[in-house]
C-alpha positions in Angstrom: -0.2 0.5 0.1 2.6 2.7 0.9 4.7 1.5 -2.4 0.9 2.4 -4.3 0.7 5.7 -2.7 4.4 6.3 -3.8 3.5 5.9 -7.5 0.4 7.5 -7.5 2.1 10.3 -5.8 5.2 10.7 -8.5 2.1 10.1 -11.2 0.2 13.2 -10.0 3.6 15.3 -10.4 4.6 14.3 -13.7 1.8 14.6 -15.8 0.9 13.8 -19.6 2.5 16.2 -22.5 -0.4 16.4 -24.0 -2.0 20.3 -23.4 -5.6 20.7 -23.4 -4.5 22.4 -27.1 -4.9 19.4 -29.3 -4.5 18.9 -33.4 -7.7 19.0 -33.4 -8.3 22.1 -32.0 -5.7 23.8 -35.2 -8.0 24.5 -38.2 -7.7 22.4 -40.6 -5.4 23.5 -44.4 -6.7 24.4 -47.4 -6.4 24.5 -50.8 -7.0 27.3 -52.8 -9.6 27.6 -55.1 -9.6 28.7 -58.6 -12.8 30.3 -59.8 -13.5 30.8 -63.5 -16.6 32.4 -64.9 -18.1 32.2 -68.7 -21.2 33.8 -70.1 -23.7 31.2 -71.8 -25.8 32.4 -74.7 -28.4 30.3 -76.2 -29.1 27.5 -77.1 -28.4 26.7 -73.3 -27.4 23.4 -71.7 -30.1 22.4 -71.0 -29.3 22.5 -66.8 -31.7 24.2 -64.0 -31.1 28.3 -63.7 -29.5 29.2 -59.8 -28.7 25.7 -58.7 -26.1 23.3 -59.1 -25.3 21.1 -62.1 -23.9 18.4 -60.5 -22.1 16.4 -58.2 -19.7 16.1 -61.2 -17.9 19.6 -62.1 -17.5 20.2 -66.2 -13.9 22.0 -65.4 -10.5 21.0 -65.9 -7.0 22.3 -64.9 -6.9 22.9 -68.1 -10.2 24.5 -69.3 -9.7 28.1 -70.5 -13.0 30.5 -71.0 -13.0 33.9 -72.8 -12.2 37.0 -71.4 -15.3 38.8 -72.2 -19.4 38.6 -72.2 -19.4 40.2 -75.7 -22.0 42.3 -77.1 -25.5 42.4 -74.0 -28.3 44.5 -75.4 -30.9 45.3 -72.5 -34.2 43.2 -73.0 -32.0 39.7 -73.2 -31.8 37.9 -70.1 -28.4 36.8 -68.2 -26.4 34.0 -67.9 -23.5 32.9 -66.0 -21.3 29.6 -65.1 -20.3 29.4 -62.3 -17.2 27.2 -61.6 -14.3 26.7 -58.8 -12.0 23.9 -58.8 -10.0 22.5 -56.6 -6.3 21.7 -58.8 -5.2 20.9 -55.5 -3.5 17.5 -55.6 -3.8 16.2 -52.0 -5.8 18.7 -49.8 -10.1 19.5 -50.4 -11.5 23.7 -50.1 -13.2 23.8 -46.8 -16.0 25.6 -46.1 -16.7 26.5 -49.4 -19.0 29.5 -50.0 -20.2 30.9 -53.6 -21.6 34.4 -53.8 -23.0 36.3 -56.8 -24.9 39.8 -57.7 -25.5 41.8 -61.1 -24.7 45.2 -60.2 -26.8 47.4 -62.1 -26.7 50.9 -62.7 -29.3 51.6 -60.5 -29.6 48.6 -57.0 -27.6 44.9 -56.9 -29.3 42.0 -57.8 -28.5 38.7 -55.3 -27.8 35.7 -58.4 -28.8 32.4 -55.7 -26.6 29.7 -57.0 -26.9 27.2 -54.4 -23.2 27.5 -52.9 -24.3 30.7 -50.4 -24.2 29.7 -47.1 -26.7 30.4 -44.0 -27.2 33.7 -43.6 -26.1 35.3 -47.4 -28.8 36.1 -49.4 -27.1 39.1 -50.2 -26.9 43.1 -50.8 -31.0 43.9 -52.3 -32.1 41.6 -49.7 -35.8 43.2 -49.8 -35.8 40.8 -53.0 -34.3 37.9 -51.6 -36.2 34.7 -49.6 -34.8 31.9 -47.0 -34.7 29.6 -50.2 -32.6 31.9 -51.7 -29.5 30.8 -49.2 -28.4 27.4 -50.4 -27.4 24.3 -48.6 -23.7 26.6 -46.7 -20.4 26.1 -46.4 -19.3 22.5 -48.5 -15.6 21.0 -48.5 -14.9 20.1 -52.1 -12.2 17.2 -52.8 -9.2 17.3 -54.6 -9.2 17.3 -58.1 -13.2 18.6 -58.0 -15.0 21.1 -58.2 -18.6 22.5 -58.2 -20.3 24.9 -60.6 -23.8 26.6 -60.8 -26.0 28.6 -63.5 -27.3 32.1 -62.8 -29.5 34.7 -64.5 -31.2 37.5 -64.3 -33.1 39.9 -67.0 -31.2 42.5 -68.2 -33.7 45.9 -67.8 -31.6 48.5 -68.3 -28.6 50.0 -70.1 -25.7 51.2 -69.2 -23.1 49.4 -67.1 -23.6 46.3 -65.2 -20.6 44.4 -63.3 -20.9 40.9 -62.0 -19.6 40.2 -58.5 -18.6 36.9 -57.4 -17.3 36.3 -54.0 -15.8 32.8 -52.8 -15.1 32.0 -49.3 -13.0 29.0 -48.1 -11.7 27.6 -44.7 -11.5 28.5 -41.3 -10.9 30.5 -38.8 -6.7 32.1 -39.1 -7.4 29.9 -42.6 -10.0 31.5 -44.1 -10.1 33.7 -47.0 -12.2 35.7 -49.7 -11.6 35.5 -52.8 -13.7 38.6 -54.8 -13.9 39.4 -58.8 -15.2 41.7 -60.5 -16.7 41.2 -64.5 -17.7 44.4 -66.5 -19.6 44.4 -69.0 -22.5 47.2 -71.2 -25.3 46.6 -71.7 -27.3 48.6 -74.7 -29.9 49.2 -76.5 -29.5 47.3 -80.6 -32.3 49.7 -81.9 -33.0 53.7 -82.7 -36.3 54.4 -82.8 -36.9 58.3 -84.4 -40.9 59.7 -84.5 -42.1 62.3 -86.7 -45.8 63.5 -86.4 -47.5 65.4 -88.8 -50.7 66.9 -89.1 -53.2 67.5 -92.5 -55.9 69.5 -91.7 -58.5 68.9 -88.6 -59.5 65.6 -89.2 -56.5 63.7 -90.7 -52.6 63.1 -89.1 -49.3 61.3 -91.1 -47.4 59.4 -87.9 -43.6 57.8 -89.2 -41.5 55.8 -87.2 -37.8 54.8 -87.9 -36.2 52.1 -86.6 -33.1 51.3 -87.0 -30.5 49.3 -86.2 -28.1 50.1 -83.9 -26.2 47.1 -83.2 -23.3 47.6 -84.9 -24.2 43.8 -86.3 -23.9 43.4 -90.2 -21.9 45.4 -93.4 -24.1 48.6 -92.0 -27.1 50.1 -91.3 -30.4 48.9 -91.8 -33.4 50.3 -91.2 -37.6 50.4 -92.0 -40.2 52.7 -91.4 -44.0 52.5 -91.1 -46.5 54.8 -91.6 -49.9 55.4 -89.9 -51.7 56.8 -91.7 -56.0 58.9 -90.5 -57.0 59.7 -87.0 -60.1 59.0 -86.8 
């Protein structure tokens, strides 16, 4: 009994070397994502908008996308492909969340993509609802990726900005990647109207529609004349 007491006292004098701060309490390392964005034009890919395309990304390390969005006119539906690729061979991307917004000359519109994370409906929140908040942060395994399609009708002329934010990691390893894609929205038509009165009971209205898109070899035009005002 005396020997046992001596051994217990000796053990308490030399505590285990493990400290309360174990490696499991430290943030896990994360890979850095690669963001790729491309404007989609008709014909569409046959995929639903505003959500994930599926469990397998169509991206690859050698995939090169166009640098510009091209000519965009008012009245079109702007549709963009968002892809996040993990090009690392060993580490996953941890706690990935993606948000997208379309900034017009007058306001910002949230573009739900399904990876926003809880409680991140985005600016312009009066038009967002709980269904737009996505499925929360996700992990992306090495060599794979996630992608989505977002869209929004274009109702204003002028400069627009597609704003994409990618957040990943946690704690000290938390990082944010922001990219901005500027493009101009123009009107494809110029409409000129001329009204001429001929007496008290007759009026002539001439409407000229001019192609202002710059497409084709020259400027096309058309005319419409309406006679009679009874």
